[in-house]
N, C-alpha and C positions, 0 to 999 in steps of 0.2 A: 391556840396562840394567835394573836392578830398579826397579819402580815403587813408589809409596808404599803402596798398599793390599794388596800381596802377592797379586796376581791370577795367573791362569795365564800371563799374559805374562812372569812372572818366569822361567818354565821354558824359554823359547825365545830364540834369538838374534834381535835386532832388526836386520835387514839394511837398514832404510831410511836409516840414517845414511850419510854420504859414505864411499866405500870406504877413504879414507885416514884416516878418523876413528879415533883410538885407542880409542874407547869403544864400538865395536860389540860387542854381546854382553853377558853378565853382568859386573857388577863382581866382581873377584877380591878379596874382602875380606881374605883371608889375606895376600896380597901388599901390599894397601893398609895394613894394620895394621903390617906389617913396615916399610913406608916411613914411616909416621907412627903410632907407638904410641898417642898420645892418642885415636885413633879407636876403639880397642878397647872402651872403656866404652860406646860407643853402638851396638855391633853385637850383634844378637840373631838369633833364628831366627823366620821368619814362618810363617804357617799352612801353607805349602807345603813347609816344611822347608829353605828357603834362607836363607843369611845375608843380612841386610838391616839397615837403620836405620829409625828413625821419621822419615819425611820431613816430619812436622808439627812436629818439634823443631828450632828454629833453630840450636841449638848443634850438633846432630848433622849438619845439612846443612853448616854451616861446617867441621866437622871432616872431613867427607867431601871437601869441596872442597880443603882444605889437603893431604889425603893424595893426591888426584888430581894436584894441581899438583906435589907433590914427586916422586911416582912417575913421572909421564909427561913433565913439562916442566922438571925440574931446578930448581924453585923451593923453596928451603929455608926462606924466611921469608915468610909471608903471613897477613894478618889484616885484618879490617874492623871499624869501630866498630859498636856496637849499632844496629839498625834501618836499616842501609844494605843495599843490594841484594846478595844472595848468589846469583849466577846459576848455573843448571844448566850445567855445563861442556860436556857433550856437544853441546848445541845451539849453544853459542857457537863451539865448534871447527868445527862444520859450516859456518857462515857464512864463516869464514876459508878453508876448503878450497875452497868454491865460488868465492870471490873469486880464489883462486889459479888455478882452472880458467879463469875469465874472462880473466885476464891471459895465460894460456898459449895461448888460442885464436888469438891473432894472432901468436904466437911459434913457429909450427910445432909446436904442441902441447907445447912445452917450458915448464914452469912456471918463471918467473923467480925466482931466489933471491938472497939476499945484500943488502948495504947499498945497492945501486943502487936498490932498490925502496923508495919512501917512501909510507907509509900515514897518513892523517889519520883518527883515531877521534873522532867527535863524541859527547860524553857518555861519556867514558872511565870515570867513576865511581871510587869509593873502591876497588873490587875490581880494576881495571885488567886484567881478564881477557883482552880481545882482544890487547893488546900482548904479554902474557906468553906466550900460546899462539903468536901469529904470529911472534914473534921466535925462539922455539925451533924451530918447524916449518919456517920458510922463511928465517930470518935477515934479515927485513925491518926497516927503520927505521920507528919509529912516533912520531907526535906525537899525544898524547892531550889532548883539550879538555874542560873542564867549567865550569859556572857556579858550582860549589860549592867555595869555598876549603878547607873541611874535607875534602871528598872528595879534592881534589888533594894536600893535605898527607899524607893516608894513603897515596895512590898513590905519592907521592914517596918516602915511607919504604920502601915495598916495592921500588921501583927501586934505592934506595941499598943496602938490606940484601942484595940479590941481585946487586950489582955490574953493573947493567944501564944505567947512565947513558949509555954510549956508543951504545946502540941505542934507548932510549926517553926522550923528553922530554915535558914537560907544560906546558900553557898555560891560563891563566885567561881565560874569555870574560867580559869585564866588562859586556857589554850582553846581558842575559838573552834578549832577543827576537831577537838576531842569531845566525846559524849560522856563516857563514864570514867575515863582515866583522869586522875587528879581529884575525883569526887568521891567515889566509893573507897572507903579506907580499908586497910587490912583488917580482917576479922569482923568487918561490918556486914550486916545482912539486911536485905529488903524483901518483903513479901511480894511486892509488885512494883514495876516501874511503868511510868506513863509518859507519853509525849504527843504533842500536837506539832508535827514538824513544819518548817517553812514550806509553803505550797509552791511558790514560783521559783523560776531559775534565774531571774534577773529583775532589775528595777523596771525595765521596759515591760516585761510580762506582768508584773504587779500593777503597773499603771494601766495597762490594757484591761486587766481584771477589774480595776476600779471603775473605768469608764463603762464596762458592761454592766456592772452592778448598779451604777447610777441610772443607766438607761432602763434597767429592769424596774427601778423605783419610779419610773416616769419623770425623771429629773434631767435637766440639761447636764451633759457630761462636764466634769471639771477638768481643766487641763492640769496634768501632773506638774508639781513643782520641780524646778530644775535641781539636779543633785549638786548643789553648791558645796555641801559638805557630805561626808560619808553617811551621816545619820539622816539625810533628807529622805522623805518618803512621800508617796502619793497621798492626796487627800481622800479620805473615805469615811463614811459614817461610823464604821467600826474601827477606824484608825489603823495604826500599825507602824512600827519602826522597821528598818531594813532587816534586822536579824529575825524579826517576827514574820516577815512576809516572804523573804526570798533568800536563797543561798545558791552557790555554784552547783549546778546540776539539779536543782530543785528537790522536790520531795523524794524522788527515787534515789538520788545520790545520798541525801541525808539519812534515809532509812538504811541504805546499804552500809554506811559507816556505823550506824547504831548496831546493826546485826553483827558486823565484824568485831566491834569492841565488846559486845556482850559475851562473846566466847571467853574473854579473859576473866570474867567474873561469874562464870557458869555456876559455881557452887554457892555464890553469895546472894543470888536472887532466885526466888521461887518461880516467878513469871516475869518476863520482859514483855512489854506491849508498846504499840505505837498506832496512832490513828493513820489511816490511809485514805486520802481524799479521792485519789484517782484509781478507779478499779483497774485501769490498764497497767498500773504499776505492780499489781499482785503477782503475776508470773515471775517477774524479776526478783521480787522479795522472796518468793518460795525457793528460787534458785540459790539465792544468798544463804538462806537458812539451811539448805541442803549442804552447802559448802562447809558450814561451821558445825554440821552434825547435830542440829537441834533434835532432841528426842520427841518432843511434843510440839505440835503447831496447830493453832486454832485461828480461824477467821470468824469474827463475830459481826454480823450485819446489824446496822442501826438505821432506821428510817425516821426522819424528822420532817413531817409535812411532805413537801415535794422533793426534799433533799435526801439523798441516800448516802450514807457513809458506812464505814466499818473500821474495826481495828484488828490488827494481827497480834496474836500472843504466842510466845514460844518459851520453852523451858528445856534446860539441859539435864534435868533430873527426871528419873523414871518414877513410876507409880510408888514403889517402895520408898524411894527417897522423899517423895512428897509426903507420904504418911509419917515418916520419921521427922520431917521438918515441922509438921503441925504438932506432933507430940512434944517436940523440943521447945518450940517458941510460942505456941498458942495456948498459954496456960489458962486463960479465961474463956476459951472458945471450944472446949471439948464437949 
């Protein structure tokens, strides 16, 4: 994958992505432009003679995402409002592929596919990236949740324009401090939950992160916009609204609430999972999981180029209950 600064890393394949990830190696901009011609005006040649885009340009990043979704995931219509999160697709795809491996471990190594598998995406966002990729790669059913009505309205438009209503549904979380309460209905079950929690603890932290990222892209830092209204957010090439970027207490507090609430739905989800950006937060997460008596806890490492990430998975069901779950619900994956 090409990086923003045009470094020597542009010249080599990046094998750290999951083996099934469609984005291993360099972007093929010639094919991407064929899939989405509007991308062409953003493509140039970097200092190493490779085709690339300016990753500090929000419109260029959005155009690249649109082309990737069309070329690899059969998404013909995709857009997001200004200042909403425009996620790097390769890393998002990695999370899904590793989740698939987790489900396959207890299934004789066979990754379960099709509509038997139900996934709950906490914080689906206006971009709805995880359901779009997961539906195409594995045929799973997705329920996407967000606290932002405008984000959900945009996501719903993407679902309808791409005729995906049969496999992707969306729900508004009316209580911003809740995670699963008010979302998971009585007698409803999910095979796996996923979440990319807000990283920062405040607008100031998010703004500082923006400036560091822009400096890393060899661009002059942009002064963060004043928080005139609650939804104001720092300018960033990948965008982001307040709920997407920060929450009180940051990632650690958000995940602690997720763990605490998960106990109330212990028998309705096979696996709960969350991304963890800061490795320093792991000991605290393990302590929270011990408090709620999780029976199985897994930490799955993911490396994406120079960036290292991971997700934590936990279950309140023992091995026998996992076997019974698969026998009951995975009719087409035995």
